[in-house]
TILUM-517251 format. One line per 8 residues: their letters; for each residue x, z, y of C-alpha. Coordinates in nm, 2 decimals. Example, Ala and Ser with C-alpha at 12.3 -4.5 7.8 and 13.67 -1.06 7.14 Angstrom:
as = 1.23:0.78:-0.45  1.37:0.71:-0.11
***
This chain:
mdifdika = -1.59:-1.06:-0.50  -1.55:-1.30:-0.79  -1.67:-1.26:-1.19  -1.22:-1.28:-1.17  -1.26:-0.95:-0.96  -1.50:-0.79:-1.13  -1.37:-0.80:-1.52  -1.02:-0.66:-1.29
llicalif = -1.22:-0.37:-1.12  -1.41:-0.32:-1.50  -1.04:-0.30:-1.69  -0.90:-0.07:-1.36  -1.20:0.16:-1.46  -1.14:0.13:-1.77  -0.76:0.18:-1.78  -0.79:0.51:-1.49
ipfehlfa = -1.01:0.66:-1.52  -1.02:0.79:-1.85  -0.64:0.86:-1.81  -0.69:1.07:-1.46  -0.88:1.31:-1.64  -0.66:1.35:-1.95  -0.35:1.40:-1.67  -0.50:1.46:-1.38
erpqkifr = -0.27:1.61:-1.15  -0.53:1.88:-0.96  -0.87:1.88:-1.15  -1.09:1.57:-0.92  -1.50:1.44:-0.98  -1.51:1.07:-1.09  -1.78:1.10:-0.91  -1.60:1.27:-0.63
kglavdli = -1.63:1.24:-0.18  -1.57:0.87:-0.06  -1.63:0.72:-0.38  -1.95:0.46:-0.23  -1.68:0.41:0.07  -1.44:0.31:-0.11  -1.63:0.04:-0.37  -1.74:-0.11:-0.03
yllfngfi = -1.34:-0.17:0.06  -1.31:-0.30:-0.22  -1.65:-0.54:-0.21  -1.56:-0.63:0.17  -1.15:-0.60:0.21  -1.13:-0.86:-0.08  -1.25:-1.15:-0.01  -1.12:-1.10:0.40
iklavivi = -0.74:-1.02:0.21  -0.77:-1.32:0.01  -0.82:-1.55:0.30  -0.60:-1.40:0.51  -0.31:-1.41:0.23  -0.41:-1.85:0.16  -0.37:-1.85:0.62  -0.03:-1.67:0.58
aagalgaa = 0.09:-1.89:0.30  0.02:-2.22:0.48  0.18:-2.10:0.80  0.51:-2.00:0.61  0.48:-2.26:0.39  0.42:-2.56:0.69  0.70:-2.37:0.90  0.88:-2.35:0.60
amlvpqsi = 0.90:-2.74:0.58  1.02:-2.78:0.91  1.26:-2.54:0.95  1.43:-2.47:0.64  1.68:-2.72:0.41  1.51:-2.80:0.09  1.83:-2.70:-0.10  1.79:-2.36:-0.07
tqaidgqp = 1.39:-2.39:-0.18  1.51:-2.59:-0.45  1.73:-2.29:-0.54  1.53:-2.03:-0.53  1.29:-2.17:-0.66  1.51:-2.33:-0.97  1.62:-1.95:-1.04  1.44:-1.75:-1.35
vwlqvaei = 1.08:-1.69:-1.32  1.23:-1.25:-1.38  1.47:-1.32:-1.11  1.22:-1.42:-0.83  1.01:-1.16:-0.92  1.33:-0.90:-0.90  1.37:-1.06:-0.55  1.03:-1.06:-0.39
ivitdigv = 1.01:-0.70:-0.50  1.30:-0.61:-0.31  1.20:-0.80:0.00  0.86:-0.75:0.04  0.89:-0.42:-0.05  1.19:-0.41:0.29  0.89:-0.57:0.53  0.60:-0.28:0.33
ywahrafh = 0.83:0.00:0.45  0.91:-0.08:0.78  0.55:-0.18:0.82  0.42:0.09:0.73  0.66:0.30:0.88  0.53:0.16:1.21  0.16:0.22:1.14  0.27:0.57:1.18
kipalwkf = 0.52:0.54:1.39  0.32:0.42:1.66  0.02:0.55:1.79  -0.20:0.23:1.88  -0.15:0.08:1.53  -0.21:0.46:1.36  -0.56:0.46:1.44  -0.56:0.20:1.21
havhhgie = -0.35:0.30:0.90  -0.49:0.64:1.03  -0.83:0.49:0.78  -0.62:0.49:0.43  -0.51:0.88:0.51  -0.81:0.98:0.59  -0.90:0.95:0.26  -0.90:1.35:0.05
dldwlgaf = -0.91:1.31:-0.26  -0.70:1.07:-0.38  -0.70:0.79:-0.65  -0.66:0.52:-0.81  -0.97:0.34:-0.67  -0.78:0.46:-0.25  -0.54:0.23:-0.28  -0.83:-0.05:-0.17
hnhpvdai = -0.94:0.23:0.12  -0.77:0.02:0.39  -0.86:-0.10:0.73  -0.82:-0.50:0.73  -0.62:-0.52:1.04  -0.39:-0.28:0.87  -0.32:-0.45:0.56  -0.34:-0.79:0.66
atkaislt = -0.02:-0.71:0.96  0.14:-0.55:0.60  0.12:-0.84:0.40  0.19:-1.07:0.65  0.51:-0.94:0.76  0.58:-0.90:0.35  0.48:-1.20:0.22  0.57:-1.46:0.48
pifflgfs = 0.91:-1.45:0.38  0.81:-1.56:0.04  0.62:-1.78:0.11  0.87:-1.96:0.37  1.19:-1.93:0.13  1.00:-2.10:-0.19  0.94:-1.91:-0.40  0.79:-2.06:-0.72
easiavff = 0.43:-2.00:-0.74  0.49:-1.84:-1.10  0.68:-1.57:-0.99  0.44:-1.49:-0.72  0.16:-1.47:-0.95  0.35:-1.23:-1.15  0.46:-1.03:-0.89  0.11:-0.96:-0.66
iiylghtl = -0.01:-0.85:-1.03  0.29:-0.63:-1.05  0.20:-0.52:-0.72  -0.14:-0.49:-0.82  -0.08:-0.25:-1.15  0.20:-0.05:-0.91  -0.05:0.02:-0.62  -0.35:0.16:-0.82
lvhsnlri = -0.04:0.36:-1.00  0.10:0.57:-0.74  -0.23:0.64:-0.53  -0.41:0.75:-0.88  -0.50:1.11:-1.02  -0.23:1.11:-1.25  0.13:1.37:-1.35  0.33:1.06:-1.48
pfgplkwl = 0.67:1.24:-1.48  0.92:0.96:-1.41  1.30:1.13:-1.47  1.57:0.94:-1.32  1.31:0.65:-1.27  1.20:0.84:-1.03  1.42:0.72:-0.74  1.44:0.33:-0.84
iaspqfhr = 1.01:0.32:-0.93  0.75:0.47:-0.70  0.57:0.72:-0.88  0.27:0.90:-0.82  0.38:1.22:-0.67  0.62:0.99:-0.49  0.29:0.87:-0.30  0.10:1.18:-0.28
whhanqre = 0.36:1.32:-0.08  0.29:1.11:0.22  -0.06:1.15:0.15  -0.03:1.52:0.20  -0.13:1.66:0.47  0.17:1.88:0.54  0.40:1.93:0.79  0.63:1.86:0.56
aydknfag = 0.52:1.53:0.42  0.54:1.34:0.77  0.68:1.04:0.82  0.80:1.03:0.45  0.79:0.81:0.16  0.73:0.50:0.37  0.80:0.29:0.10  0.53:0.09:-0.20
qlpfldml = 0.76:0.08:-0.52  1.16:0.13:-0.45  1.19:0.46:-0.24  1.54:0.40:-0.31  1.49:0.26:0.07  1.37:0.53:0.22  1.69:0.74:0.03  1.84:0.44:0.23
fgtynhtg = 1.71:0.52:0.58  1.63:0.86:0.57  1.29:0.90:0.52  1.25:1.06:0.14  1.09:1.30:0.06  1.29:1.63:-0.18  0.95:1.78:-0.29  1.10:1.87:-0.68
dkvpekfg = 0.77:1.93:-0.90  0.55:2.07:-0.62  0.21:1.98:-0.52  0.07:1.90:-0.23  -0.22:2.18:-0.15  -0.43:1.83:0.01  -0.45:1.46:0.18  -0.61:1.39:0.47
vddpipat = -0.58:1.36:0.83  -0.69:1.60:1.14  -0.76:1.26:1.28  -1.15:1.27:1.33  -1.22:0.98:1.10  -1.56:0.89:1.04  -1.70:0.92:0.71  -1.90:0.59:0.64
yfgqigyp = -1.75:0.20:0.60  -1.81:0.10:0.98  -1.77:0.37:1.09  -1.40:0.33:0.96  -1.38:-0.05:1.07  -1.48:0.03:1.42  -1.28:0.38:1.51  -0.93:0.25:1.66
llrcrkls = -1.14:0.09:1.86  -1.26:0.44:2.01  -1.06:0.66:2.24  -1.02:0.96:2.03  -1.01:1.34:2.09  -0.78:1.45:1.89  -0.49:1.23:1.73  -0.24:1.32:1.47
nravpste = 0.08:1.51:1.50  0.17:1.20:1.26  0.19:0.89:1.55  0.31:1.05:1.78  0.65:0.91:1.86  1.01:1.06:1.75  1.11:1.12:2.12  0.83:1.36:2.17
a = 0.85:1.57:1.82
***
């Protein structure tokens, strides 16, 4: 983690910790269960994922140079930054949606994604709690089209800032009414119900930023103002960082029915 990352982390902590204390969805300690493991994920995953994104970008740009007509990349790059950012959000979230859905539906992939769902006390720091394989695969699927099509560096940079802030927000322990915008922008409540360890929440709310994708594909969870009873999974997820990294490679005695293919449900 470099100095910029540390400053960004401190800024995020100064924003989210007080607000989660003042406007908490549910009572929760700052030094809650699993906090140390989440900090380790933040330290290690940050470097690994940055490296992976660089490789993804290099591969996509190299392929685009050979396959995509220059007129297309110039047209995309020539659009206003705000329009490019809006397009990037839509394109990437379609990728996130289908990658996320696959990680739930395919048992071998679920074992990687279950690490993220193993969080029992959800807050902003839980956004970093992802198995590297899960995080890298999702970014490869969602970001490759962006680099391939030639969106500008400025628009991609703005998107990454928006994406980071929004990801922290939807994982936060905040009760914020989004009103009619809840259909357009993912809220903490929307994502909280994705993490709920309750049958009505299984395989719902896959979108990262745009809930209308779940409405479009029939996976939206209409929960109103209800609060989930509990988070986590029934899978035997280890408590330590290295235990969780190795967990997908182990044979498990029990597998959550979240990962049972729909033909068997």
